[in-house]
C-alpha positions in Angstrom: 24.8 4.2 -16.1 27.8 3.9 -18.4 27.5 0.2 -18.3 23.9 0.4 -19.3 24.7 2.7 -22.2 27.4 0.3 -23.5 24.9 -2.6 -23.2 22.3 -0.7 -25.2 24.9 0.3 -27.8 26.0 -3.3 -28.3 22.5 -4.5 -28.7 21.7 -1.7 -31.2 24.8 -2.7 -33.2 23.8 -6.4 -33.3 26.4 -7.6 -30.8 23.9 -9.9 -29.1 24.6 -12.4 -26.4 22.6 -15.6 -25.8 21.9 -14.8 -22.1 21.3 -11.5 -20.3 21.1 -12.0 -16.5 19.8 -8.8 -15.0 19.9 -8.7 -11.2 20.2 -6.4 -8.3 18.5 -4.1 -5.8 17.5 -1.3 -8.2 14.8 -2.5 -10.7 14.9 0.6 -12.8 17.8 -0.4 -15.1 16.7 -4.0 -15.1 13.4 -2.9 -16.6 15.1 -0.5 -19.0 17.4 -3.1 -20.5 14.8 -5.8 -20.6 12.2 -3.5 -22.2 14.8 -2.4 -24.8 15.6 -6.0 -25.8 11.8 -6.8 -25.9 11.0 -3.8 -28.2 14.1 -3.6 -30.4 15.7 -7.0 -31.2 12.8 -8.4 -33.3 10.6 -6.5 -35.7 6.8 -6.7 -35.3 6.4 -9.5 -37.9 9.0 -11.6 -36.1 7.6 -11.1 -32.6 4.5 -13.2 -33.1 6.3 -16.5 -33.5 9.6 -15.7 -31.9 9.1 -13.6 -28.7 8.0 -15.3 -25.5 7.4 -13.6 -22.1 7.4 -15.9 -19.0 6.9 -15.1 -15.3 8.9 -16.8 -12.6 5.9 -17.6 -10.4 4.3 -19.6 -13.3 7.2 -21.6 -14.7 10.1 -23.9 -13.7 13.7 -23.8 -14.8 12.9 -26.8 -17.1 10.1 -24.8 -18.8 12.6 -21.9 -19.4 15.3 -24.3 -20.8 12.7 -26.1 -23.0 11.5 -22.8 -24.4 15.0 -21.5 -24.9 16.1 -24.5 -26.9 13.5 -24.0 -29.6 14.6 -22.7 -33.0 13.3 -19.4 -34.4 10.7 -19.4 -37.2 11.6 -17.2 -40.2 14.0 -15.1 -38.0 17.6 -15.2 -37.0 16.7 -15.1 -33.3 14.0 -15.9 -30.8 13.7 -13.8 -27.6 12.7 -15.4 -24.3 12.1 -12.9 -21.4 11.6 -14.2 -17.9 10.1 -11.5 -15.7 10.1 -11.7 -11.8 12.7 -14.5 -12.0 13.5 -13.9 -8.4 10.5 -16.1 -7.7 12.8 -19.0 -8.9 15.6 -18.2 -6.4 15.5 -21.7 -4.9 16.1 -23.4 -8.2 17.9 -20.8 -10.2 21.2 -22.7 -10.1 19.6 -25.4 -12.2 20.0 -22.9 -15.2 23.8 -23.5 -15.1 23.6 -26.5 -17.4 21.9 -24.4 -20.1 24.1 -21.4 -19.5 27.2 -23.6 -20.2 25.8 -24.5 -23.6 23.2 -21.9 -24.6 21.2 -22.0 -27.8 23.0 -19.5 -30.1 19.8 -18.4 -31.9 18.0 -17.6 -28.6 18.3 -14.4 -26.6 17.3 -15.3 -23.0 16.7 -12.4 -20.7 16.4 -13.1 -17.0 14.9 -10.3 -14.8 16.1 -11.2 -11.3 15.0 -8.2 -9.2 16.0 -7.3 -5.6 18.4 -10.2 -5.4 21.6 -11.4 -6.9 23.1 -14.8 -7.6 26.2 -16.2 -5.8 29.2 -15.2 -7.8 31.1 -18.2 -6.6 28.7 -20.7 -8.1 28.4 -22.4 -11.5 25.5 -20.3 -12.8 27.3 -17.0 -12.4 30.5 -18.3 -14.0 28.7 -19.9 -16.9 26.8 -16.7 -17.8 29.9 -14.5 -17.4 31.6 -16.8 -19.9 28.8 -17.0 -22.4 26.5 -14.0 -21.8 26.1 -10.9 -19.8 25.6 -10.5 -16.0 24.4 -7.0 -15.1 24.1 -6.0 -11.5 21.9 -3.0 -10.9 22.9 -1.4 -7.6 20.7 0.8 -5.4 21.9 4.5 -5.4 22.6 6.1 -2.1 20.5 9.2 -1.1 23.4 11.5 -1.9 23.8 10.1 -5.4 20.2 10.4 -6.6 20.2 14.2 -7.2 23.2 13.8 -9.5 21.4 11.0 -11.3 18.4 13.3 -11.9 20.7 16.0 -13.2 22.5 13.6 -15.6 19.3 12.0 -16.8 17.7 15.3 -17.6 20.9 16.6 -19.2 20.9 13.6 -21.6 17.5 14.8 -22.7 18.5 18.5 -23.1 16.9 19.7 -19.8 18.5 21.3 -16.7 17.4 21.3 -13.1 18.4 23.6 -10.2 20.0 21.9 -7.2 17.1 22.8 -4.9 14.6 21.3 -7.3 16.5 18.1 -7.6 16.8 17.9 -3.8 13.0 18.4 -3.5 12.4 15.4 -5.7 14.8 13.2 -3.8 13.2 14.2 -0.4 9.7 13.7 -1.7 10.1 10.6 -3.8 13.1 8.9 -2.1 15.6 6.8 -4.1 13.0 4.9 -6.2 14.4 5.7 -9.7 11.3 4.4 -11.5 9.0 6.7 -9.5 11.3 9.7 -10.1 11.6 8.9 -13.8 7.8 8.9 -14.1 7.6 12.4 -12.5 10.4 13.7 -14.8 8.5 12.4 -17.8 5.5 14.4 -16.8 7.7 17.5 -16.8 9.3 16.7 -20.1 5.8 16.4 -21.7 4.9 20.0 -20.7 8.3 21.7 -21.0 10.1 22.4 -24.2 13.6 21.0 -24.7 16.3 23.2 -23.2 14.1 24.2 -20.2 15.4 24.5 -16.7 13.3 22.7 -14.0 12.9 24.9 -10.9 11.2 24.5 -7.5 8.3 26.5 -8.8 7.7 24.1 -11.7 8.0 21.1 -9.3 5.4 22.7 -7.0 3.0 23.5 -9.9 3.2 20.2 -11.7 4.2 17.5 -9.1 2.6 19.0 -6.0 5.6 19.3 -3.8 5.5 22.6 -1.9 8.6 24.7 -2.6 8.4 26.4 0.7 7.1 23.7 3.1 9.2 20.6 2.6 11.9 18.7 4.4 14.6 20.5 2.5 13.3 23.9 3.7 12.8 22.5 7.3 16.5 21.4 7.3 17.6 24.8 6.2 15.4 26.5 8.8 16.7 24.3 11.6 20.3 24.7 10.4 20.0 28.5 10.5 18.0 28.4 13.7 15.1 30.2 12.0 12.6 29.3 14.7 9.6 31.0 13.0 10.1 29.3 9.7 10.8 25.9 11.3 7.5 26.0 13.2 5.6 27.2 10.1 6.8 24.2 8.2 5.9 21.9 11.2 2.4 23.3 11.2 2.1 22.6 7.5 3.4 19.0 8.0 0.8 18.5 10.8 -2.0 19.6 8.5 -0.7 17.3 5.7 0.6 14.2 7.5 0.2 11.8 4.6 2.6 13.8 2.4 5.0 14.5 5.2 5.5 11.4 7.4 7.6 12.1 10.5 9.8 9.1 9.9 11.1 10.7 6.7 11.7 14.1 8.5 13.5 12.5 11.3 15.7 10.4 8.9 16.6 13.5 6.9 17.5 15.5 10.0 19.5 12.6 11.4 21.5 12.5 8.2 22.0 16.3 8.3 23.3 16.3 11.9 25.5 13.3 11.3 27.1 15.2 8.5 27.5 18.2 10.8 29.3 16.0 13.3 31.6 14.8 10.4 32.1 18.5 9.4 33.2 19.5 12.9 35.9 16.8 12.8 37.4 18.1 9.5 40.8 19.8 9.7 40.3 21.3 6.2 36.9 23.1 6.1 37.3 24.6 2.6 34.1 24.4 0.6 35.5 21.9 -1.8 36.8 19.6 0.9 33.6 19.9 2.9 31.5 18.9 -0.2 33.7 15.9 -0.9 34.0 14.7 2.7 30.4 14.8 3.7 29.2 13.9 0.2 26.9 16.9 -0.7 26.5 19.1 -3.7 28.8 22.1 -3.4 25.7 24.3 -3.8 24.7 23.4 -0.3 28.1 23.9 1.5 27.2 27.3 2.8 24.1 25.9 4.5 26.2 23.4 6.3 28.9 25.9 7.3 26.1 28.1 8.7 24.6 25.2 10.6 28.0 24.2 12.1 28.3 27.7 13.5 24.9 27.5 15.2 25.5 24.0 16.4 28.8 23.3 18.1 29.9 19.6 18.3 28.4 19.1 21.8 25.0 20.4 20.7 25.1 18.3 17.5 25.6 15.2 19.7 22.6 16.3 21.9 20.4 16.7 18.7 21.3 13.3 17.4 20.1 11.8 20.8 16.9 13.9 20.6 16.3 12.6 17.0 16.7 9.0 18.2 14.3 9.6 21.0 11.6 11.1 18.8 12.1 8.5 16.1 11.2 5.8 18.7 8.2 7.9 19.9 6.9 8.4 16.4 6.7 4.7 16.1 4.5 4.5 19.1 7.0 3.4 21.7 6.8 5.1 25.1 4.7 8.1 24.0 1.3 9.2 25.2 1.0 11.7 22.3 1.1 9.7 19.1 0.0 12.5 16.9 3.0 13.2 14.6 2.3 16.9 14.3 2.6 17.4 18.1 5.6 15.2 18.3 7.3 17.2 15.5 6.7 20.5 17.3 8.0 19.1 20.6 11.1 17.8 18.8 11.8 21.1 17.1 11.5 23.0 20.4 14.1 20.7 21.9 16.5 21.0 18.9 16.2 24.8 18.6 16.7 25.6 22.3 
């Protein structure tokens, strides 16, 4: 995120490079940087003659080079943006010749999503020398809640840990999808507001009481009644609560408990750092560790693996996810 801020700051101040190669598994920042260049480098009058958007599936490297070598008309620069450039993966190295001697009055932006170029080859070395290579890396599950908090903080909003966790569990690690939901909240909430589970439920449609976060908590504290209430709700709303997501979350939870049991130092700060969780949730994990000794945790991991296979239709005569979830919880909570 700091690298993105510096890139944007440089562009704003006129420190422009002839090539921006934006690559990596996380498309959110690739789009952000590309859209910023597209909207800010040229004014509206200049864009008509000097801004070109190409798509990888429709052009060749030769087309891109030919367009990039043109001179701007009544402007200091022309901007050439290649979207979906990953469709040119087989021929992308041919761009190395141009990258070694780029047109100084052209800003060439390559959006190379979900892939990255070989850093040992000529193209990468040429762009590093004459332009910018930005790699947008996918965030791990345990990093997304903090990303939400920092993103909202930069816009003068706050969010409770539980609300952030609800978003992660419902929307996954897709930053573009999360960003769109946050924008909805920013439209209706005044600056300085704190986003709570209640606001998430009212405006995004994620139940604050019946979600994977609450199921994990109920299982960890061995609250059998609550766990089965949530399972019943999931069975009634299978599209919003796929079992594969529930099993994955519980697997992560019990894997973290296994790690916790092996820690010599079980102080809250060390637990949070070692198993990579927000300190707000440490008490929940300590409680769960008391309810599930190491041997039981190992049993639960095996149960989760068994039901993960069954939920995918292997070796099960009861494919209904709701029934499978109930059976799984009975076994875990025994």
